[in-house]
C-alpha positions in Angstrom: 21.2 194.7 134.5 19.5 197.9 133.9 17.5 197.8 131.0 13.7 196.8 131.2 12.1 194.0 129.4 9.4 195.3 126.7 5.9 194.7 127.8 4.9 190.9 126.8 8.5 190.0 127.1 8.7 188.8 131.2 8.6 185.3 133.3 4.8 185.7 132.4 5.0 183.3 129.8 2.7 179.9 129.7 5.7 177.5 128.4 4.2 177.5 125.0 6.6 179.6 123.3 8.7 178.0 120.5 11.4 175.9 121.5 9.7 174.8 124.8 8.7 171.1 125.7 6.2 169.5 123.3 6.9 172.6 120.7 7.1 171.8 117.3 10.8 172.2 116.5 10.8 173.1 112.9 14.3 174.2 111.9 16.2 172.7 114.4 17.2 169.9 112.5 21.0 168.5 112.1 22.1 168.4 108.5 21.0 170.5 105.6 18.6 173.5 105.7 19.1 176.8 106.4 21.9 177.2 109.1 21.2 179.4 112.3 21.4 183.1 112.4 24.6 184.2 113.1 25.1 187.2 115.9 27.9 189.3 117.0 28.6 188.4 120.5 29.5 192.7 121.3 26.0 193.6 119.7 23.8 190.8 121.7 25.5 191.9 125.2 26.3 195.4 124.7 28.8 197.5 126.7 27.1 195.7 130.0 28.7 192.5 128.9 25.5 191.0 129.9 21.7 189.8 128.4 18.5 188.1 130.4 17.2 185.4 128.2 13.4 185.2 128.5 12.5 181.0 127.6 9.7 178.8 128.8 9.1 181.0 131.6 12.5 180.8 133.0 15.0 183.5 132.7 18.5 182.8 132.0 21.8 185.1 132.2 24.4 184.9 129.3 27.2 186.9 130.5 31.0 187.5 129.2 33.4 186.3 131.7 36.9 187.9 133.0 38.1 185.3 130.4 36.6 186.7 127.6 34.5 183.3 127.6 30.8 182.9 127.5 28.3 181.5 130.3 24.6 181.0 130.7 23.2 180.5 133.6 19.8 180.2 135.2 
């Protein structure tokens, strides 16, 4: 991927971000409440067909396959 991550959005996180182990999972309860946001995959993946996601100090790659499926890898 040719894009550079904005400052502060790198693997340098301490793992204390939302969604990490031990974090408060407000808004992630099953049933009732507000539905999660919906994103179009083309808007998310762009022409490159992939995006890097920083989560709890790890980097994941979400990409579109040749069969037009989505795959998330660590």
